C-alpha positions as CSV (number, residue, x, y, z in Angstrom):
1,M,-23.9,-4.4,-7.2
2,R,-23.5,-0.8,-7.5
3,S,-20.6,0.8,-9.3
4,L,-18.8,4.0,-8.6
5,T,-20.2,6.9,-9.7
6,L,-18.4,9.6,-12.0
7,T,-18.4,12.2,-9.1
8,H,-16.6,9.2,-6.9
9,R,-14.5,8.4,-9.5
10,R,-13.3,12.4,-9.5
11,A,-12.9,12.5,-5.8
12,I,-10.7,9.5,-6.0
13,D,-8.8,11.3,-8.5
14,R,-8.4,14.5,-6.4
15,S,-7.1,12.5,-3.5
16,K,-4.2,10.7,-5.4
17,D,-1.7,13.6,-4.5
18,A,-2.2,12.8,-0.6
19,L,-1.9,8.7,-1.3
20,V,1.4,9.4,-3.5
21,R,2.9,11.3,-0.6
22,A,1.6,8.8,1.7
23,A,3.2,5.9,-0.3
24,E,6.6,7.9,-0.4
25,T,6.9,8.7,3.0
26,L,5.7,5.2,4.1
27,L,8.4,3.6,2.4
28,D,11.1,6.3,3.2
29,D,10.2,6.0,6.9
30,A,10.3,2.2,6.7
31,Q,13.7,2.5,5.4
32,V,13.0,-0.1,2.4
33,T,16.5,0.9,0.6
34,R,18.1,-0.9,3.7
35,L,16.8,-4.1,2.9
36,R,17.5,-6.4,0.1
37,Q,15.5,-6.6,-3.0
38,K,15.2,-10.3,-2.6
39,D,14.0,-9.8,0.7
40,F,11.5,-6.8,-0.3
41,G,11.0,-6.0,-3.7
42,H,8.5,-5.7,-6.2
43,S,7.3,-9.2,-6.2
44,Q,6.2,-8.7,-2.6
45,L,4.2,-5.5,-3.6
46,R,3.1,-7.2,-7.0
47,N,1.4,-9.9,-5.1
48,L,-0.3,-7.4,-2.7
49,I,-1.8,-5.5,-5.6
50,A,-2.8,-8.7,-7.4
51,I,-4.8,-9.4,-4.3
52,A,-6.3,-5.8,-4.0
53,L,-7.2,-6.5,-7.6
54,E,-9.1,-9.5,-7.4
55,T,-11.2,-8.7,-4.2
56,E,-13.7,-6.0,-3.1
57,S,-12.9,-6.3,0.4
58,P,-10.4,-4.4,2.2
59,A,-10.1,-6.7,4.8
60,V,-8.6,-9.2,2.3
61,V,-5.9,-6.8,1.7
62,T,-4.8,-6.5,5.4
63,N,-5.2,-10.1,6.1
64,F,-2.8,-10.6,3.5
65,I,-0.4,-8.4,4.6
66,R,-0.6,-10.1,7.9
67,Y,-0.4,-13.2,6.3
68,Q,3.1,-12.0,5.0
69,M,4.1,-10.6,8.1
70,G,3.3,-14.1,9.9
71,R,5.8,-16.3,7.1
72,D,8.4,-13.5,7.7
73,K,10.3,-15.4,10.4
74,P,13.5,-13.6,10.2
75,A,12.1,-10.3,10.0
76,K,13.6,-9.3,6.8
77,S,10.7,-7.7,5.0
78,W,7.2,-7.3,6.1
79,S,8.2,-7.8,9.7
80,N,11.3,-5.9,9.7
81,L,11.4,-3.0,12.2
82,A,12.2,0.4,11.3
83,G,11.6,3.5,13.5
84,G,10.0,1.0,15.8
85,K,7.4,-0.1,13.3
86,S,7.3,-3.0,10.9
87,L,6.8,-2.5,7.2
88,G,3.6,-4.7,7.4
89,N,2.2,-2.3,10.1
90,R,2.7,0.9,8.2
91,F,1.0,-0.6,5.2
92,I,-2.0,-1.8,7.5
93,H,-2.2,1.9,9.1
94,E,-2.3,3.8,6.1
95,I,-5.2,1.5,5.1
96,D,-7.2,1.6,8.1
97,A,-6.2,4.8,9.6
98,G,-4.1,7.0,7.5
99,A,-4.0,8.2,3.8
100,V,-6.5,5.8,2.3
101,Q,-8.9,6.3,5.4
102,K,-8.8,10.1,5.4
103,A,-9.4,10.0,1.3
104,L,-12.5,7.6,2.3
105,N,-13.6,10.1,5.2
106,A,-13.3,13.0,2.6
107,I,-14.9,11.0,-0.4
108,V,-17.6,9.2,1.2
109,D,-20.7,9.9,3.6
110,P,-21.6,6.4,4.5
111,S,-24.9,7.6,5.5
112,K,-26.2,8.4,1.8
113,D,-24.8,5.3,0.4
114,A,-23.3,2.8,2.6
115,E,-22.8,0.1,-0.5
116,L,-20.7,2.4,-2.0
117,V,-17.7,2.6,0.8
118,P,-16.4,-0.7,0.3
119,L,-15.7,-0.1,-3.4
120,V,-14.5,3.3,-3.0
121,R,-12.1,2.4,-0.6
122,I,-10.4,-0.7,-2.2
123,E,-10.0,1.3,-5.3
124,L,-8.3,3.9,-2.9
125,I,-6.1,1.1,-1.6
126,R,-5.4,-0.2,-5.3
127,H,-4.1,3.3,-6.2
128,F,-2.2,3.4,-2.9
129,L,-0.6,0.4,-3.4
130,G,0.2,1.1,-7.2
131,F,1.9,4.3,-6.3
132,A,4.0,2.5,-3.3
133,S,5.1,0.3,-6.1
134,R,6.2,3.0,-8.4
135,Y,8.4,4.7,-5.8
136,L,9.8,1.5,-4.9
137,K,11.1,1.1,-8.4
138,F,12.9,4.9,-8.1
139,L,14.3,3.5,-4.6
140,D,15.7,0.4,-6.3
141,L,18.0,3.3,-7.9
142,Q,19.4,3.9,-4.4
143,R,19.2,0.2,-2.8
144,H,21.2,-0.8,-6.0
145,G,24.4,1.3,-5.1
146,H,23.8,-0.1,-1.5
147,E,23.8,-3.6,-2.2
148,G,26.6,-3.8,-5.0
149,E,24.6,-6.9,-6.4
150,G,22.9,-5.3,-9.3
151,E,19.7,-7.4,-8.8
152,A,16.9,-6.6,-11.0
153,A,13.6,-6.5,-9.9
């Protein structure tokens, strides 16, 4: 199995600013502060990050998001619509066609080393999800004031 080169790691590092902005925009546009912490909070993102850490397959990550959307019968979290698009679909879009894909396109030329493409992509996904988790913690300050329940995440 191949591993990422120092050049790839540096390129991934340079893409982090865009991934941070995309993660923050995603959560803002999805209006997660309107969701109760128990409906969408750190445990949901931690579970998703755990999936991303245990696999080298980006498809496994999007599959897990779809699974969570399917389980969300009352549409309180992953299937919750804000601005006409569900939270889960927002994550899938960023992974498949948005910020993660754009960063991948800027880093890897598949014709040079196709084996590294999924490795770079999953690394970008892991960073993106981590940035979303951190920003969600910040948003909890706003959500805490709205809920009045004082839930800790």
